[in-house]
N, C-alpha and C positions, 0 to 999 in steps of 0.2 A: 511247756504247754501253754499257753497264752491265750487263747480265745476266751469266751465269756466265763466269768467266775462270779463269786458273790462274797460279800462281807459276812463273816460268820464267826463270832467269838466262840472258841471251843468250850464245850460243856465239860464240867468236872465229871470224872468217871465215878460211878457208884461203887466200883470195886476198890478195895483197899490196895492201891498200888504200892504203898510202903511195905505191906506184908508180902506182896508178890516179889518185890525187889529184894527183900530180906532173904526170901527163899532162894532167889537166883544167885545172890551173893555167896550163899553157902554151897552152891553147886559149881564145881570146877569146870564141868562140861560146857556151861554156858557163860562163864565169866570171860571178859575180853582179855585173854591171856596175853595178846600182843601189846596190850596197853600197860603192861607192867615193866616193859623193857625200854622205857623212854630215855633217850640221851638228853632230853630237856629236864626241867624240874620234875620232881615226883608228881604223879598224876593226882590232881585234886579229887576229892570224893565226889564232888558235883559232876565232874566229867565222867567218872566211872558209873555213877547212877544213870546218867543220860545214855551211856553206851548200852547198858543193860536194857533200858526201856526201848531204845532204837532197835536193838536186835529183836525184841518181842514184837514190835510193830511191823518190822520187815517180815517176820514169820507169818504174822496175821494176814499180810497182803498177798501171800502166795497161795494159790489153789483155794480160793474162797469156797465155803460150803455151797454146794449146788452148782458150782461153775467148773470149767475144765481144769484138769490138773496141769500145772505148769504155767497157768496164766498169772499175771501179776497186776493186782489192783493198784491203780495210781492213787486213789483216795476213796474212802467210803462215802464221800458226798455224792448223792444221787440227784440232787435238785439244787439249782442255783448255788454252786455250779454242779453239773453232772460230770463227775470225774470217774465214775464207776466203769472204767474201761482198761484194757490192756494196751498201753502205748508202747510201741516198739522201742523207742528211745528210753523211756523210763524203765521199762522192764529189763533192758540190757544193762543199764547202769545198776539196777537193783541186783541182777544176777552176778555182776562183777563183784559187788559187795558180798554176796552169798559165797562166791568162790573164795574170797579171802577168809570168810568165817569158817568154811570147811577146812581150810589149810591150818587154822589155828585152833582146832577143836579135836576131840577124840570121842571114841565110843559111840553111844546112841546119838549124841548131838551131832557128831561128824556125819553119821549115816543119814541123819535127817536133812542136813544141808545138801549132801550129795544127791539124795532122792529128789529134792527140789530142782537141782540142776538137770537131772535126767528127765524129769517131767517137762522142764522148759525146752529141752531139745525136741521132744515130740510135739509140743504145742507150737513151737516155732516152725517146724516143718508143715504143720497143719495150716498155719498162717500163710506160708509161702504157696501152698496149693489151693488156697481159697480165692476164687475170683472176687475182685473188688473194683472199686471205681478208679483205682490207679492203674488197672490193667489186669490181664489174666496171667496165669503161670507161663503160658506160651510166649508172651511178649515181655517176660520178666517184670511184671508189675509189682515189684517189691518195695516201691516207695510209699505204700499205704501206711499212714501214720498210726492207726489204732484199730483194734478189733473189740467186739464185745467179749466179755470174760468167758462166755460159753464157746468162743471160737468163731462165731458167725461174723460176717463182714459188716462194718459200719457203712450204711448206705445213704448218708446225708452229706450235704455240702461241707467241705472242710479244705484246709490248705494242703493241696496235693501237687506233686509228690514231696515227701520229706526224706531226703537221701542220706541223712546221718544215721538213721535207724539200722539199715542193713550192715553198715560198717561197724557200728557199736556191737551189734549182735555177734558178728563174726569174730570180733576181737576177744570177747569173753569166752566164746566156744573154742577158739584156737588155744587159749590158755588151758581149757579143760582137756582138749585133745592131747596136748603135750604131756599133761599130767598123767593121763591114762596110758599113753605110750611109754612113759618113763617108769611105770609100775612094773614092767616086765611080765605082766600077766597077759596071756594069750587072749583071754576073754575080753580084757580091756582094749587090746589092739583091734580085735574084731568089732567091738562097739564103735570105735573111731571110724573104721572103714565102712561099716554098715550104716551109721547114722550121721556122721559128721563130715567126712571128706573122702570121696572117691573121684578119680580123674574123669569119670564118664561125663560126656556131653550129649544131650542136655543134662544139666546137673540133677543128680538124684539125692543129694545130701545137703544139709543145711548150710554148712560153711561154703561149700563149692558154689551153691546157688547165690549166696550173698556176694562172694568175691567176683563172680561173673557179672553180677548186676553192677557192683561198684566200679569194676574195671572198665565197663563199657558205657557207664552213664555219669561219670564224675564231671564231665563237661556240661551236663544239663543244668538248666536253672531249676531251683527247688525252693521250698519254704524253709525258713530258719528254724532254730530249735524253739523259738517262742511261737511259731506257727502263724506269724503275722506278715512276713515280708518275703516276696519271691525275688530271687536273685542268685548271686554267687556269694557264698558265705565262708568266712574264715573258719568257723567251727566245723562246718560240714567237711570242708577240704582237709582240715587237720585230722579228722576221724578217718577219712577215706585213705589218705596217704599212709597212716599208721596201720590200718587194716590190711592194705595191700602189701605193705612191707612184711608184716607178720605172716600174712597168707603165703607169701613167696617162700618163707622159711619152712612152713608146714608142708607146702606142696612139694618142695624139694625133698623133704624128709620122707614123704610118702610116695616117692617115685613118679612125680609129675613134673619133670624139668621144664617142658615147654610152657606150661601154665605158670610155673615159678618165674621164668624169665619175663613173661608177659606182665604178671602182677608187679614185679620189681620195676619194670620199665614205666608202668603207669604211676607207681608210687613216686618215682624220681621226677616224672613229668609234673605231677601235682606240686612237688616241692619247689619246682622252678616257678610256679605261679604264686604260691603263698606269700613270699616276701613283698609282692606287689600291693598287699593290703596295708603296708606301712605308709603313713602319711607324713611327709616331711613338714608340711605346713602346720599340721595339727600336733605333731610330735607324739603320736601314738598310733596303734593299729586300729584301723576302722573295721567294723564287723562285717559289712556287706558292700559288695560292688554290684552295679547294675540293678539297683533296688527298684521294686515295683511301687514303692512309696515315693511321694514327692519329697524333695529336699527339705521342705518346710515341716514335714511330719517328724523327721528325725535328723535334724541338721548336723548334730555332733558326730554321728557315726560311732560314738563311744558306747561300749556294751560289755557287761560282765561275761558275755559269751566268749570273749577273747581269753579271759583267764580260765574259764571252764575248759576251753579247747586245749590250752597248754597243760592243764592238769590231766584231762581225760586221755590225751594222746601221748603222755609221757610213757616211756618203756618201763615195764614192770621189772625188768632186769637192770638194776641201777648200775651194774658194772659194764653195761653195753657201750657206754661212752657216747651214745646218741643224744645230743643235746639240742636237736633241731627245735627251735622256737620253744625251748624249755623255760622254766621260771627264772633261770639265771640269764636269759637273753635280755640285753638292754632294751629291746623294743617291747618285750612283755613287761619288764619292770617299769618302763615309762608309761605304759598303758595302765598298770596297776596304780601308779601315782596319780594319773589323771582321773581315774575312777574314784579314788578316795577323795580327792579334792572336790569333785563334782557333787558327790553324795553327802559329804560331811556337813555342808551348809544347807543342803536341800531339805533335809528332814529335821524338824524341830526336836524329835525324840533324841537325836544325837547330842543334844546339849546335856543330857544326863550322862556323865562320864565316869560314874562310880556305881558299882552294884550294891546289893543289899548288905554284903559283908565287906564292902570297901574294895571289891575287885575293880581293876581298871577296865573300862569299856571302850573298845575301838568303835568307830562309826558303823551303823547298820548300812548295808548297801542294797540297792535295788537292781533291776535289770539294766535300764538305761535312763539317762536323765529326763528324757522327754516322755517317759511312760505315762499313759493316761488310763491304764487299766488299774482300777482301785480295789479289785476284789468284788465289785458289784457290777460295774459297767465299764465300757471302753471309752468313756468321756468324763472321767474324773481325774484324780491325781494318783500317780504311782506310789508304791510303798516299798520299804525294805523287804527283802525276801530272806528267809532263813538260809536257803541253799546258796544265795549270793554271798551273804555274810560269812558263812562257813567255808565257802570257796576261798575267800581272802585269808582265812585262817590257814587253810591247807597250803595256799601259795607261800606264806611265810615259813611254814614248817619245812616245805620242800626246798625252798631257797636256802634256809639254814643248813639243811642236810647236804645239799649239793656243794655248798661252800666248805662245810666240814669235811666231806669225803674227798674233795679235791685238794684239801690242805693249803689252799691258796685262793685268792680272789684279786682280780685286777680292778682297782678303784677307778673306773671310768667316770667321766663327768655325770653320766646318767645315774650310776650307782651312788656316787657321792651325794647327789641331790636327793635321791630317795632315802638313803640311809640317814641323811641329816635330818629327815622328818620323822624317823622312827624314835619312839620314846626310849630314852636311855642312850641314844646315839646323837643327840643334838649337838654335842661338842666334837663330833667326828671331824669337822673341817679344821679344828684346831690341832689335831694330832696326826692327820694324814694329808696326803697331797694327791691330786688327781693324776692318774696314770701309774700310781704306785702299785706294785704287786705285794699285797699283804699276805704273808705266809703264816702258817699255823704256829711257828716259833716266835712270831713277832708279838710285841705287846699290843693288845687291843683285838687280836683275832678272836680269842675266846669270848670277849665282851660282845663282839659283833654277832657271833652265832647265837649267844644267849639272848641278846636283845631281839633278834628276829623271832626266836621261839616265843619270847614273852609277848611280842606283837601278835603272834598267832593266837596265844592264849586270850589276849584282849578281845579278839574277834569272836572267839568261842564264848567268852563271858557275855558279850553282847547278845548272841543268839540265845544263850541260856537265860539271860535276864528277861527276855520276852517270851520264852516258852511257858506253857502252863505249869502250875506247881507240881503236877504229876509227871512232867517231862514232855508232854504232848507238844509237837510242832505242827503248825499249819503251813500254809503256803507263804504267808506274809505276816508282818506285824505293822500296825497302823503307824504312819509317819508322825502323828501327833500324840496319840494316846499310848501307843506301844502295845495295844491289845492285839491278839491273834485275829487274822483276817484272811479271807479267801478259803480255798479248799481245806477241810480239816484233815489232819493226819496225812499230809502229803508224803508219800513213801520216799520220794526223791529227797525231801528234807532230811529224813532219817539216814538215808544212804550217804548224803553229803556230810553229815555229822560224823559217821563212822569212818568215812574216807579221810577226813581231816585228822581224826584222832589216830588213825593208823599212820598217817604221815608224821604225826608228832612222835610216834614211837620209833621212827627211823626204819621201819620195816616196809 
């Protein structure tokens, strides 16, 4: 989200959150069951408490009282900043989190998460059929970034189109479609064909409409996920190639082979374009090409959006073997290293390196080094973001998991350089050589995996250190004071926390 925000320290809740969390901890139906099976160290209590709070806040954000069912509130802030909207991007990421929650729950809690997903289907179709300033349904104007929570169009100036939204929405609904089809229930199969995907053109279902839009418009210029820059974006293209790849699989399953072939062709075409974002001179992936901003506004091209892209576009089936631009790709690792180096010295709050109980804190990360959005205006200084910092935690957890599951890792010069800066691995150069294939049976392999998980924990510790005492996460925390700043209770912050914790569990 990126446009105008405001500095706003979160207010303490009048409700006794400790009592609420105590009740939640006694309820198996809402406890984060997936968080108990971590191949990393045992889950700290502070991580578990935050997971319960994040689940509560996500539930609060869906189908707000007096608003349309299936809408997702980006934040309860209604003034400076006004985030009381349903953003297509944020909502899709939230519903992907809801999909994971329903997978790992049972009984009434499972049914509640499922009902949110079903309401989201209907609300999404309403969005697709609502004329807006990005275009009408007739010309596939699905690049509209946000709607009012009652479903009406947002009719003011904004960065349009934003073409990552339809891709993200189709990705989560494709997952739901496969789950329904796998149930073997004829009613579930009918739901898929009636609401999610039919071969009919013009598209009459949510997934089909999104895939048609993405497959025909991926070459178009659009605004980035921060809603600031028009151009061609690494993040958007990564979402589009993954959506079309997954869409081809679903289309083929549902007897639409011509569409499946078309979607797969477009996915492969996008994959041919994406490596061009690698900058040999900068030694990292630049976030945007053909930018509408001047080079002076954002000269580095360095952006946490690249890490978010690798995370959000990763296949959910970890056995697929599809590692295209994954967290273990040297280009992504090099970008992660450049981001850490840039932000570590940029924010004075990063000088605090130990938490209240002595926990090691990794640096807080923002969006991009030149950021001038300070939570109040667009002419201040940028701050660390909760979702950026938690994305780096997830990056390390997933990297550890990929190495562990592969039972080997090639110690390229890029990986050697990055691992050498990870706490606990500073002596790596003394024990290993560049080009070596380190196997699971070799001395040091387990230490490497463990150190990467610990690095993930250090980023989580940083986010929790700056969260409110009740667990509340805003959009940002101040670069100097560390206090919460920007939109209160940003739903994406909670989603990013749960996504990282899920990656920690190895599921």
